[in-house]
N, C-alpha and C positions, 0 to 999 in steps of 0.2 A: 504494499500500501504506498500511496505519496506520503502520508500522516507517518509510517514508519520511520522514511528515507531522510527528514529534515531534523538536521542534531540540532536537539534544544539543550547545549549544554550552558547557556547564558541565559538568562532571563531578565528582560529589562521592566522594573518595577518603576521607576519613573522617569520622564524628560520633560523638557522644554526649556522657554527661555526666561532669565532672571533679571531684572534690572535692582540695581543698592545703586542707594545715596549713604556711603555713610551709614549703613546701621547692618552690616554684615561682620558682625565681632561676635565669634563663642568660641570657647573653650572646651577642653575636654571633650571632644565628641567622638564616640567608637560607636559604630554600628554594626550588625552583622550582614551589610551589603561595601559592595564598592563604588567609590564615586568616582567620576571623570567628568571633570570639567572643560570647556574650552573658552578661550576668554575672546570676547569681541571687540570690548572698548573699556578704557581704562584701566586702572592698577588696584590690586590686592595683595595681602601677603598669607600666604599660606602654610599653616606652621605645623611641621611634623618632629613633637621630639625635642633637640637643640637647636633643631637646623629650621632657617625661615625661605623661604624661596617667594620671591618676587614675583607676580603673576603677571605676566604678561601678554598683551594682543598678539592672536598668533601661533599659541602655543596651548598644547592639553597638559591637562594636571591629573596624576590617577595616585585615589588614594585607595588602599585596598581595605578591604574587613577589617576588622577590629583592630586597626591601628588606631589611635588615641591623636587626636591632632584637633588644629584650631585655625580659625580666619580672623583678621582683621582687614577693615577697609575702612579708610578716613576719607574717600571721595565718592563717584561715580564709577562703577563696574558696571559690563554688563556683558554676560555670559550664558553658555548653554550647559544645562547640568546633564548627566545620566548616573541612573544609581540604578546594577545592576547583580547577580547574584547568580554565583557558579552551581546548576543542579548535583548533586550525587551522583558520582557512575562509577566505573571501572576502574578509571586510575586516580591519580592523586588530583587535588583540587589544582590546577595552573598555579595562582598565590602558593600553595605550598613547594612547587617544584624552584620555581627563581622568585631572585630578590630584583623588583623592577623597579626604574628611574624613577621620581616622582613626576617629573619634567622634560618634555618633550616637545620640538617645534612639528607643529601640525604640518601637513601638504597643504596645499596650495587649493585641493577641493576638499579638504574636511569639514569645511564650516556647511559646504553643500550638504554632504552627506549626513550631517548630523540633523541639518534643519527636515531634510527625506525621516530620518528616521522621528522626528516632532510628530511628523506628517502623519504617518501609518499608526501610531500611536497615541488618539486624540483621549482626552481623559485620564492622563498620565501624569501630568502635571501637580506638582508637590502642594498642598493645602497647610501646611504647615510652615511658619516661617523660621521658625529654631530648629535647625538642622537636627539636634540633639532631641527631636522631639517625630522626625520626619521616618522614622526607622519605627516607631510608636504607633503612628496611623493608622486607621482603620483600613486607608483607602490602598495600603500595603498590601494591605490580603487580599481585600478584591481586585489588585491587579492581577497578583499571583492567580486567583480565580479566573480572573477577566485571559489570560493568558493563554487555559486551557482550551478557551475557544476560540481562541484567536485563530483568523484564516491560517492555512498552512502556508499561503505563498510571503503572507506579511511577515510570520515566523522566519521563514525562509529570509526572507531580507533583512529581518532584526539581525540574524544570524550572522551576514554576511559581513553589515557593515557593522558589527560590534567587533567581528574577528580585524575589519579592517582597522579600526582605531585603535584595540589594542596591539595591534600587529605594532603600529608604532614605537610601544614602551618594549616589545618582546628581544624588537631587533638591539637594545640597551641593554637586555636583562642577564643577571650572571645566576645561573644554576646556584639553589641555595645551598646542595651539597657536594661539592668538587668530589671525587672519585669517592663516594660513598662506598663503602663495604655491599658486596652483592648482597651477602645476608639481613645487612640493617635493612635495604630496597624492599628486600622483600617482606620483613617484616613491615615496612612502612605502608605497604600496599593491604596487607591482611589487617594492621590496626583500622586504615579508611574504607573496606570493605563491610567490617564489623563491630562500625560504631555504634549498632543498635544490640548488641551481646556484651557479656558479661567477657572478658580479656585477663585471661588469667599471664601471667608471666613467667611461669613453667611452661605453659605451653609456647609461649613467644621461643624460650629460652632451645627447649625440645624442636621447634621448627627449625635454628641453625646447628642442632646437633653442639648443643654449646652446654654446660653448667649453668646455672641461675645467676649466678657471681660471675663468670666472667663474661656471660652477656649483656651483663646492666653495665659494667666496664666498658664493654666495646660498644653500646647504645651512647651511651654520656661520653664516648671519648667521639664519637660520629657526630650527636645533635648536641654536644654540651647538656644535654639536660638528663633526667630520668627515662627510663622508658613509663613506668605509672604515672611521672608528670607531664608525661606527653600524651600518653591516652584521654588523662582528667581534661586537659587543656579540650581537645578536639571534642571528648563528648558536652564540653559544656557548651563549645564554640555551635554545634550541633542544637543543642537545646534554646542556646539564645535563638537560630533561625525558624526550629519548627514554633515558639510558639509565636516568633515573628509572624511565617505565614500559615499557620492551621489556629492560631491562638486556642488551644485545646487545653486542658486542664494540665494542672502541673503533675498529677499522677501519671496520667497517659505518658506527657513527655519523660519522666523520668524511669519507667516500665520500658517504654518503648528505644530508651538509649541502655539498657543493662542496668541501673540500677532497680535494687529490691528494696531501697531503703530510703524513703522520701525523705527525711531528715538528715540522712547521711548526702541526699544530693541538694538536699537547700543546703546544707553546709558549704559546698564545694559552689556550687553555683554562684553565692554571695563571697566566695574566696576568690573565685575569678572575677566576678563584675562588679565587685562593690556592694551590689544590692539582692535581697533575696530573688529568684525568681514570684513571690507573691506581690514582689514592690514592681518588678518589671512588666507582670501579668498585669495589672491596676493600671499603671502608668499607657500601655498599650492603649486601655480602655476607655482611659481619665481622657486622653490628649486628643483620641477621636473622636471625640464628644467638640471639640475644640473646632471655632472657625473664625481661621486667620487667612488676611489675602494670599495671593502668590508674591514671592519674592519677584 
């Protein structure tokens, strides 16, 4: 079927055009989706950790999911925005495999294809002015639902445009794990494919034909974190995305990700995100009721 032939790796959550006049000033923004901006005119600053990027006309800017960042604007700024998320699949997420540059110069026709993306995705403009609330808006889950019913031709065009834009960054991206041990690469793939299950460190070690202690040392040497810490981080990231997309009960989210103890899941979620899953869910519900003008 044609439907099966369309690659739906990336989904457009929001896209549109924004005009700011010294009113795009936010810190500690962190979302479970990726943000891509194209500056048409004006200037602003994009803050990633201790690095500040001066946003300039004719450039593209990329902020992957779960990256804490901020914005500062003290004048006029016109830009196009695209919020997207990478669907789970058989392979690791693209953003788990590469370290992408934040800023690249756009191709001469990039603004035209971005305009086209906005045109074929009507009604996906953001309604929340504060970017910290955009990932919690009920519009986001509606857009996910709308995506399921989007014409296949439009989804194919969406995919083509997103791939073109992301390829600008991929040209300068660096693999996150240079010459990673094949055994650990296989383990990462296993974790990715089984995030909805309880993953035992003993099982991972056995798959590498290593003792548990040897496996943990090898994993930490390759990824600079322990396997247990890595698994927890990936599960909580999946939980954030599930709560964003499905707006399902917290218990359902926990069970679907292999947690049998809800209290334990709640503690881990708060440790990773700074807020409890209940607070996160309430923020989604409450912010969805707010009416704010499009930026």
